[in-house]
N, CA and C of each residue as an Amber inpcrd file, in Angstrom:
protein
   495
  25.9080000 -31.2420000  39.5460000  24.6760000 -31.0030000  39.7830000
  24.8630000 -30.8580000  38.2140000  25.5090000 -29.5430000  37.5660000
  25.8220000 -28.4850000  36.8080000  26.0110000 -29.6360000  35.5670000
  26.9350000 -30.3660000  35.7390000  27.6900000 -31.7770000  34.9230000
  26.1180000 -32.1250000  34.3360000  25.7300000 -32.6090000  34.9710000
  24.1280000 -33.3670000  34.7180000  23.4100000 -32.8210000  33.2350000
  23.3450000 -31.6800000  34.1790000  22.2160000 -30.7670000  33.3780000
  23.0810000 -30.6530000  31.5830000  24.5130000 -29.9270000  31.8350000
  25.3100000 -29.4880000  30.8440000  24.9960000 -30.9670000  29.5840000
  25.0470000 -32.2750000  30.3010000  25.0640000 -33.7140000  29.5010000
  23.4150000 -33.4980000  29.0950000  22.8540000 -33.4420000  30.4090000
  21.4100000 -34.0140000  28.8760000  20.8970000 -32.7170000  28.3820000
  21.5300000 -31.7450000  28.1100000  21.3340000 -30.9800000  26.7310000
  22.1160000 -31.4220000  25.6860000  23.7870000 -31.6710000  26.2890000
  23.9350000 -32.4300000  24.9210000  22.9950000 -33.3750000  24.1790000
  22.4320000 -34.6550000  25.0950000  22.0620000 -35.5750000  24.3790000
  20.8820000 -35.6440000  23.4870000  20.1290000 -34.8870000  24.7690000
  19.0810000 -34.0590000  23.9420000  19.2870000 -33.3290000  22.1290000
  20.4680000 -32.3280000  22.1380000  20.8920000 -32.2960000  21.1430000
  21.8200000 -32.3300000  19.7750000  21.9460000 -33.3960000  20.6590000
  22.2890000 -34.5170000  19.4200000  21.9410000 -34.9140000  18.2630000
  20.3550000 -35.7290000  18.3510000  20.1220000 -36.5920000  17.5960000
  19.5300000 -34.8020000  16.4530000  19.1900000 -33.7410000  17.0490000
  19.1430000 -32.8020000  16.3760000  19.7500000 -32.7670000  15.3900000
  21.2030000 -32.1240000  15.8430000  22.7960000 -32.2810000  14.9570000
  22.7750000 -33.3930000  13.9850000  22.9010000 -34.6750000  14.4090000
  23.1820000 -35.4810000  13.5280000  22.1850000 -35.4520000  12.0990000
  20.7500000 -34.8380000  12.9300000  19.8960000 -34.9870000  11.4460000
  19.8440000 -33.5740000  10.5400000  20.8140000 -33.5840000   9.6750000
  21.4180000 -32.1480000   9.1260000  20.0080000 -31.9150000   7.9700000
  19.4900000 -31.0950000   8.2620000  18.8550000 -30.8710000   7.4370000
  18.7260000 -29.9310000   5.6060000  18.6950000 -30.2260000   4.7350000
  18.4640000 -29.5510000   3.4200000  17.5610000 -28.5120000   3.5690000
  17.7150000 -27.3860000   3.6560000  16.8250000 -26.1520000   3.2550000
  16.7500000 -25.1070000   2.0930000  16.2110000 -25.0370000   1.4100000
  16.5350000 -23.8710000   0.2860000  15.1340000 -22.7450000   0.2060000
  15.2860000 -21.9170000  -0.0100000  14.7140000 -20.0440000  -0.0370000
  14.1750000 -20.3500000  -1.8860000  13.5480000 -19.7450000  -1.9060000
  12.4420000 -18.9640000  -2.1500000  12.0860000 -17.6200000  -2.3790000
  12.5650000 -16.9360000  -3.2760000  12.0400000 -15.2530000  -3.2410000
  10.8860000 -14.8560000  -4.1720000   9.3880000 -15.1480000  -3.4640000
   8.3680000 -15.0070000  -4.2770000   8.3560000 -13.3520000  -4.7860000
   8.2950000 -12.8860000  -4.2470000   8.7990000 -11.2770000  -5.1860000
   9.4730000 -11.3550000  -6.2650000  10.3780000 -11.6240000  -6.3760000
  11.1240000 -11.9070000  -7.0120000  10.3930000 -13.2780000  -8.1120000
  10.2540000 -14.6270000  -8.1240000   9.0560000 -15.1330000  -8.9510000
   8.2650000 -14.2220000  -9.7310000   7.5790000 -13.8140000  -8.8370000
   5.9870000 -12.9410000  -9.9090000   6.8350000 -12.0730000 -10.5260000
   8.0990000 -11.5850000 -10.4380000   8.2460000 -10.1250000 -11.0920000
   8.5960000 -10.6810000 -12.3090000   9.5630000 -12.1790000 -12.3200000
  10.1580000 -13.1690000 -13.5100000   8.9970000 -13.8640000 -14.3280000
   7.4930000 -13.7440000 -13.9110000   7.1420000 -15.2650000 -14.4640000
   6.1230000 -14.2970000 -16.0020000   6.1690000 -15.1540000 -16.8020000
   5.8280000 -14.5250000 -18.6640000   4.5300000 -14.5720000 -18.0950000
   3.6860000 -14.9960000 -17.1590000   2.2900000 -15.1350000 -17.1360000
   1.9560000 -14.0210000 -16.4740000   2.7630000 -13.5470000 -16.0350000
   1.8100000 -12.3580000 -15.1700000   2.2100000 -11.1820000 -16.5090000
   2.5100000 -11.1060000 -16.7770000   2.1610000 -10.4970000 -18.6290000
   0.9750000 -10.7190000 -19.4940000   0.6190000 -11.6500000 -19.3780000
  -0.4010000 -13.0680000 -20.2610000  -1.9320000 -12.0580000 -19.1470000
  -1.6590000 -12.1680000 -17.7550000  -2.2500000 -11.8050000 -17.0290000
  -2.6920000 -10.1500000 -16.7910000  -1.5080000  -9.7330000 -17.4050000
  -2.0970000  -8.3450000 -17.5530000  -2.3930000  -8.1140000 -19.2200000
  -2.7320000  -8.7810000 -19.8720000  -3.1100000  -8.0400000 -20.8120000
  -4.5640000  -8.8450000 -20.9930000  -4.5540000 -10.2320000 -20.2760000
  -6.5600000 -10.1400000 -20.2370000  -7.1530000  -9.1130000 -19.1920000
  -6.7600000  -8.6830000 -18.3790000  -7.0110000  -7.8970000 -17.4810000
  -7.4800000  -6.0530000 -18.2390000  -6.3670000  -5.9910000 -19.2540000
  -6.6690000  -4.8090000 -20.1130000  -7.9990000  -5.3530000 -21.0610000
  -7.5690000  -6.4870000 -21.1960000  -8.7440000  -6.4490000 -21.8700000
  -9.8710000  -6.7460000 -22.2470000 -10.1910000  -7.2840000 -20.3010000
 -11.3390000  -7.4940000 -19.8520000 -12.1030000  -5.8560000 -19.2750000
 -11.3890000  -4.8530000 -18.7730000 -11.3820000  -3.7920000 -18.6950000
 -11.2710000  -2.6880000 -19.3860000 -11.0390000  -2.6350000 -20.6800000
 -10.6460000  -1.8260000 -21.3740000 -11.5690000  -0.8300000 -22.0180000
 -12.4870000  -1.3750000 -21.7130000 -14.1900000  -0.3300000 -22.2910000
 -14.1650000   0.7540000 -20.8960000 -14.3320000   0.3610000 -19.6820000
 -14.0820000   0.4660000 -18.6670000 -13.5160000   1.7620000 -18.4670000
 -11.8240000   1.2170000 -18.8970000 -10.9170000   2.6810000 -18.3840000
 -11.2250000   3.1790000 -19.5680000 -11.3600000   3.1080000 -20.7330000
 -11.5870000   3.7500000 -22.1060000 -12.9910000   5.3740000 -21.4000000
 -13.6710000   4.4500000 -20.4950000 -15.7490000   5.3250000 -20.1740000
 -14.7950000   6.4680000 -19.3040000 -13.6600000   5.5990000 -18.5590000
 -13.1400000   6.8560000 -17.3320000 -12.3320000   7.5200000 -17.6540000
 -12.0070000   6.8750000 -18.4610000 -10.8850000   8.4720000 -19.3020000
 -11.5890000   9.5040000 -20.1080000 -12.3470000   9.3920000 -20.6300000
 -13.3750000  10.1780000 -21.2300000 -13.6010000  10.7060000 -20.7170000
 -14.3810000  10.3750000 -19.4510000 -15.0840000  11.3550000 -18.3340000
 -14.4310000  12.7330000 -17.9190000 -12.8710000  12.1010000 -17.3760000
 -11.6150000  12.4900000 -16.7970000 -11.4840000  14.2570000 -17.6280000
 -11.1210000  13.3600000 -18.8330000 -10.7540000  14.0690000 -20.2770000
 -12.1310000  15.2320000 -20.4140000 -13.2590000  15.2040000 -20.3760000
 -14.1860000  15.9740000 -20.4250000 -14.3220000  16.8900000 -19.5280000
 -14.5740000  16.2160000 -17.9310000 -14.2010000  17.0960000 -16.8140000
 -12.9190000  17.9640000 -16.8170000 -11.8630000  17.7830000 -17.5890000
 -11.0280000  18.9020000 -17.7270000 -11.0800000  19.5560000 -18.8120000
 -11.6020000  19.2650000 -19.9170000 -12.5940000  20.4300000 -20.3630000
 -13.0040000  21.5200000 -20.4380000 -14.0690000  20.9560000 -19.6000000
 -14.5320000  21.9110000 -18.8340000 -14.7430000  23.0630000 -17.9930000
 -13.4440000  21.9600000 -17.1050000 -12.3330000  22.9020000 -16.1990000
 -11.3460000  24.1390000 -16.8370000 -10.9990000  24.0870000 -17.5450000
 -10.5620000  24.6590000 -18.7750000 -11.3620000  25.7900000 -19.4360000
 -12.3920000  25.4040000 -18.9770000 -13.6580000  26.4660000 -20.0280000
 -13.5370000  27.3170000 -19.1360000 -14.4180000  26.7270000 -18.0870000
 -14.2630000  27.6770000 -16.8430000 -13.4980000  28.3720000 -16.3590000
 -12.1860000  27.9300000 -16.6250000 -10.9340000  29.2180000 -16.6830000
 -11.2710000  30.3800000 -17.4430000 -10.8660000  29.5390000 -18.7640000
 -10.8090000  30.5320000 -19.6270000 -12.1170000  31.5580000 -20.3680000
 -13.6830000  31.4410000 -20.3170000 -14.5740000  31.6810000 -20.8080000
 -15.5000000  32.0690000 -19.6220000 -14.6220000  32.1950000 -17.7420000
 -15.7930000  32.7580000 -16.8390000 -16.1550000  34.4670000 -16.8950000
 -15.0880000  35.2400000 -17.7170000 -15.2630000  36.1260000 -17.3130000
 -16.6310000  36.9460000 -18.8170000 -16.9240000  36.1000000 -19.5030000
 -17.0690000  35.6860000 -20.8070000 -18.7290000  35.5540000 -20.7370000
 -18.8720000  34.8430000 -19.4930000 -19.9850000  34.1640000 -19.6130000
 -21.2000000  34.6520000 -18.1170000 -22.9300000  34.4430000 -18.4670000
 -23.1080000  35.4190000 -17.2910000 -23.2360000  35.0170000 -16.2280000
 -24.6170000  34.5300000 -15.1860000 -24.6200000  34.1020000 -13.9530000
 -25.3200000  32.5430000 -14.2340000 -25.9410000  32.8750000 -15.5440000
 -26.9680000  31.6380000 -15.9270000 -25.6720000  30.3870000 -16.2970000
 -25.2620000  30.7840000 -17.5710000 -24.1680000  29.7660000 -17.6560000
 -22.8780000  29.1430000 -16.7300000 -22.8590000  30.2910000 -16.1130000
 -22.0350000  29.6150000 -15.4190000 -22.1180000  28.5190000 -13.9990000
 -23.1240000  28.9100000 -13.4560000 -24.4620000  28.1730000 -13.1350000
 -24.2850000  26.7120000 -13.9450000 -24.5230000  26.6920000 -15.1000000
 -25.1680000  25.1410000 -15.4750000 -23.4410000  24.7180000 -15.5330000
 -22.5070000  25.3270000 -16.1980000 -21.0590000  24.6380000 -15.7490000
 -20.3350000  23.7370000 -15.0970000 -20.9020000  24.6660000 -13.7020000
 -20.9880000  24.2090000 -12.1400000 -21.2530000  23.0480000 -12.2630000
 -22.5520000  23.0250000 -12.2030000 -23.6010000  21.9300000 -12.6950000
 -23.1670000  20.4230000 -13.2050000 -22.7700000  20.7430000 -14.3510000
 -22.4300000  19.9380000 -15.3980000 -21.1160000  19.4340000 -14.8310000
 -19.8650000  19.8890000 -14.3110000 -19.3480000  19.8910000 -13.7660000
 -19.6110000  18.7800000 -12.7560000 -20.0970000  19.2300000 -11.8420000
 -19.6620000  18.3460000 -10.4980000 -20.6780000  16.9960000 -11.0460000
 -21.7680000  17.3030000 -11.4280000 -21.9420000  16.0220000 -12.1460000
 -21.2890000  15.0750000 -12.9350000 -19.9820000  15.6520000 -13.6830000
 -19.4020000  14.4720000 -14.3340000 -18.7080000  13.8800000 -12.8870000
 -18.1400000  14.6850000 -12.4460000 -17.0340000  14.5920000 -11.0640000
 -17.7010000  13.5040000 -10.6750000 -19.1990000  13.6650000 -10.4620000
 -19.3920000  12.4810000  -9.1080000 -20.1150000  11.1100000  -9.6680000
 -20.1490000  11.0920000 -11.2620000 -20.1430000  10.1590000 -12.1220000
 -18.9020000   9.3850000 -12.1960000 -17.6960000  10.1970000 -12.5900000
 -16.4430000   9.5730000 -12.8390000 -15.9290000   8.5210000 -11.4830000
 -16.0360000   9.9270000 -10.0090000 -15.9230000   9.0810000  -8.4940000
 -16.6280000   7.5890000  -8.3110000 -18.0330000   7.7630000  -9.0520000
 -18.2730000   6.0870000  -8.9320000 -18.3650000   5.3870000  -9.4810000
 -17.7620000   5.7670000 -10.9790000 -17.4320000   4.6070000 -12.3960000
 -15.9010000   3.6950000 -11.5790000 -15.2250000   4.8540000 -10.8770000
 -14.1770000   4.8430000 -10.8400000 -13.3530000   3.9390000  -9.6950000
 -14.1570000   4.1470000  -9.0620000 -14.3980000   3.1340000  -7.6100000
 -14.7980000   2.0840000  -7.8040000 -15.8970000   2.0030000  -8.6460000
 -16.6750000   0.7540000  -8.9410000 -15.1390000  -0.2530000  -9.5160000
 -14.5670000   0.2390000 -10.7610000 -13.4280000  -0.1210000 -11.8390000
 -12.4200000  -0.1360000 -10.3120000 -11.9140000   0.7530000 -10.0020000
 -10.8330000   0.3280000  -9.2080000 -11.3720000  -1.0050000  -8.2590000
 -12.4860000  -1.4780000  -7.8770000 -12.7220000  -2.1540000  -6.7520000
 -12.6460000  -3.7880000  -7.7760000 -13.1140000  -3.8720000  -9.0000000
 -13.8120000  -4.5810000  -9.4930000 -11.8580000  -5.0520000 -10.3430000
 -11.0820000  -4.4030000 -10.8060000 -10.1430000  -5.3250000 -11.3800000
  -9.2990000  -5.3840000 -10.2910000  -8.8730000  -4.5820000  -8.6560000
  -8.5410000  -5.3000000  -7.6020000  -8.9320000  -6.9420000  -7.2170000
 -10.3550000  -7.0200000  -6.9270000 -10.5310000  -8.4220000  -7.1540000
 -10.2420000  -9.3090000  -7.9870000 -10.4220000  -8.8460000  -9.0770000
  -9.6800000  -9.8700000 -10.5400000  -8.4300000  -9.9430000 -10.4730000
  -7.6380000  -9.0310000  -9.5890000  -6.4210000  -9.5690000 -10.2140000
  -6.3130000 -10.2430000  -9.1750000  -6.3370000  -9.8630000  -7.5980000
  -6.3280000 -10.9440000  -6.7340000  -6.9100000 -12.2800000  -7.2880000
  -7.7000000 -12.4340000  -7.9810000  -8.1450000 -14.2850000  -8.2860000
  -6.8010000 -14.5710000  -9.4810000  -6.7950000 -13.6610000 -10.1200000
  -5.1340000 -13.9910000 -11.2240000  -4.7340000 -14.5560000 -10.1330000
  -3.9360000 -13.5570000  -9.2430000  -3.0800000 -13.9150000  -8.4370000
  -2.9840000 -15.0430000  -7.3960000  -3.8250000 -15.0280000  -7.2100000
  -3.7540000 -16.5570000  -6.2840000  -4.0020000 -17.8370000  -7.1990000
  -5.1820000 -17.7210000  -8.5760000  -4.5880000 -18.9660000  -9.2210000
  -3.0140000 -19.1470000  -9.6200000  -2.0140000 -18.2860000  -9.6310000
  -0.5800000 -18.0470000 -10.1160000   0.1000000 -18.7680000  -9.2200000
  -0.3190000 -18.6080000  -8.0720000   0.1660000 -18.6600000  -6.3020000
   0.0740000 -20.0890000  -6.4200000  -1.1360000 -20.4130000  -6.7690000
  -1.3120000 -21.8600000  -6.9060000  -0.4450000 -22.7460000  -7.7280000
  -0.2600000 -22.1860000  -8.7500000   0.6840000 -22.4990000  -9.6030000
   2.6910000 -22.7750000  -9.3740000   3.1280000 -21.8200000  -8.2310000
   3.8720000 -21.6630000  -7.9980000   4.4790000 -22.0570000  -6.9160000
   3.4370000 -22.4630000  -6.2940000   3.2220000 -23.2540000  -4.9910000
   3.1640000 -24.6660000  -5.5190000   2.8670000 -25.4460000  -6.2960000
   2.8690000 -26.3160000  -7.2090000   4.3360000 -26.9210000  -7.4760000
   5.2200000 -25.9870000  -8.3900000   6.3180000 -25.9440000  -8.7390000
   7.1730000 -26.2030000  -7.7470000   7.1030000 -25.2840000  -6.0530000
   8.5320000 -25.1940000  -5.4800000   8.0100000 -26.8530000  -4.7060000
   7.0090000 -27.4530000  -4.3540000   6.7290000 -28.7490000  -3.6360000
   7.4720000 -29.2950000  -5.0080000   7.4700000 -29.8290000  -5.9770000
   7.6160000 -30.5400000  -7.2120000   9.3240000 -30.4110000  -7.2860000
   9.6450000 -29.2630000  -7.2760000  11.3100000 -29.0560000  -6.8740000
  11.7150000 -29.5670000  -5.4950000  11.1610000 -29.0260000  -4.7310000
  11.7200000 -29.4460000  -2.9100000  11.7910000 -31.4140000  -3.1010000
  10.6500000 -32.0360000  -3.7890000  10.8160000 -32.8550000  -3.8770000
  11.4430000 -33.6790000  -4.8220000  11.8500000 -33.0790000  -6.0400000
  13.3400000 -34.0130000  -6.3950000  14.2390000 -33.7520000  -5.8740000
  14.2550000 -32.5440000  -5.3740000  15.8530000 -32.1690000  -5.1850000
  15.6040000 -32.5830000  -3.6790000  14.9200000 -33.0510000  -3.0940000
  14.8680000 -33.4620000  -1.7360000  15.1220000 -32.9470000  -0.6980000
  14.6080000 -31.5240000  -0.4140000  14.4100000 -30.6630000   0.2600000
  13.7290000 -30.7300000   1.5550000  13.9540000 -30.5530000   2.7560000
  13.5940000 -31.2720000   4.0890000  12.9290000 -29.8690000   4.4950000
  13.2380000 -28.1860000   4.1100000  12.2500000 -27.3290000   4.3140000
  12.2690000 -26.1860000   3.2850000  11.9610000 -25.4200000   2.7630000
  11.8620000 -24.4260000   1.8280000  11.0280000 -23.4730000   2.4170000
  11.7440000 -22.3920000   2.6320000  11.5880000 -20.9850000   4.2640000
  11.1540000 -19.7910000   2.1510000  10.6780000 -18.8160000   2.5780000
  10.4450000 -17.5990000   2.3320000  11.8850000 -17.0860000   2.6280000
  12.0740000 -16.0700000   1.6000000  13.9340000 -15.4130000   1.6330000
  13.3530000 -14.4460000   2.6830000  12.3820000 -13.5170000   2.8270000
  11.8690000 -13.2270000   3.8110000  12.9670000 -13.2570000   4.7230000
  12.2060000 -14.3850000   5.6630000  12.2810000 -14.7340000   7.0060000
  13.9300000 -15.5650000   7.0770000  14.6870000 -15.2480000   5.8910000
  15.7200000 -15.7490000   6.8150000  17.0320000 -14.5580000   6.1990000
  17.8560000 -14.7100000   7.3230000  18.3180000 -13.7560000   7.3970000
  20.0190000 -14.1610000   6.7600000  20.1590000 -15.2580000   6.3250000
  21.2750000 -15.6600000   5.3550000  21.1360000 -17.0660000   4.6300000
  21.5640000 -17.3210000   3.5920000  21.5090000 -18.2120000   3.2240000
  22.6360000 -18.1000000   1.7800000  23.1810000 -19.5760000   1.9660000
  24.1740000 -19.5670000   0.7060000  23.3240000 -19.1200000  -0.8040000
  23.8980000 -18.8030000  -1.7080000  22.7710000 -18.4050000  -3.2320000
  22.7520000 -19.6420000  -3.5220000  23.1210000 -20.9030000  -3.3570000
  22.6900000 -22.3280000  -4.1420000  22.0780000 -22.5340000  -3.4650000
  21.0750000 -22.3040000  -2.1200000  19.8260000 -22.4850000  -1.6840000
  18.8010000 -22.0510000  -2.1200000  18.8790000 -20.9860000  -2.9650000
  18.0030000 -20.2320000  -3.4740000  17.7670000 -20.7610000  -4.7380000
  16.3930000 -21.6330000  -4.9210000  15.3040000 -22.1440000  -6.3090000
  14.6330000 -21.2110000  -6.5980000  14.4530000 -20.3360000  -6.2640000
  13.7180000 -19.0470000  -7.0370000  13.7680000 -18.9390000  -8.4210000
  14.8890000 -19.0260000  -9.4660000  15.4460000 -19.6200000 -10.8930000
  14.8060000 -20.7980000 -11.5080000  14.9090000 -21.7190000 -10.2810000
  14.3970000 -23.3750000 -10.4850000  12.5420000 -22.8200000 -11.0970000
  12.1380000 -21.9960000 -10.3730000  10.6000000 -22.5550000 -10.0420000
  10.5180000 -20.8720000 -11.6100000  10.9600000 -20.2340000 -11.5560000
  10.5960000 -19.4210000 -12.4300000  10.7130000 -20.7350000 -13.5420000
  11.6930000 -21.1520000 -13.8510000  11.7660000 -21.9230000 -14.9940000
  11.0450000 -22.9390000 -14.9370000  10.6560000 -23.3020000 -14.0430000
   9.6960000 -24.5830000 -14.0490000   8.1890000 -23.7640000 -14.4600000
   7.8590000 -22.8180000 -14.0860000   6.7810000 -22.2920000 -14.5410000
   6.8260000 -21.9800000 -16.2950000   8.4960000 -21.2740000 -16.4120000
   8.3010000 -20.4330000 -17.9720000   7.6030000 -21.7660000 -18.9240000
   8.2600000 -23.0660000 -18.4800000   8.2000000 -23.9690000 -19.3690000
   6.7010000 -24.7740000 -19.8330000   5.9530000 -24.4130000 -17.9820000
   5.1090000 -25.1860000 -18.3500000   3.4280000 -23.6190000 -18.7620000
   4.0740000 -22.3190000 -18.5370000   3.6270000 -21.8250000 -19.2220000
   1.9170000 -21.9630000 -18.8030000
């Protein structure tokens, strides 16, 4: 009885063993770090959001200046001047928080959009390489415990995307 079960398991596993698959891995983090398009995207986003970033920086600098003035001149100011300064600082702080939050949200959204566009290109490059090199399976590097270095096609993906820019 045990022999029959063992024999059945061996027969079921035989076709799988005979059909060795060609497997590759990719390190998506490494690919994204090395892509030349990453710098182009960064420059594009800086151009797109540069004015708003400069405005936020200006508000920060102005708030910092008022804080320094408060610390430096507090002893020389009357109560009305102190109150006006505090109100102005609170107004600036609220404006900075509002504009900063909107800027962060918009920037994060646009970075996500650009990253998704790049991800589509990376996926196409992986598919092209997998088909050309006849890989049956391509896995994420993080999902694999061990892989031979020659099975990692990350550099091929970066090379393909660098040529295509």
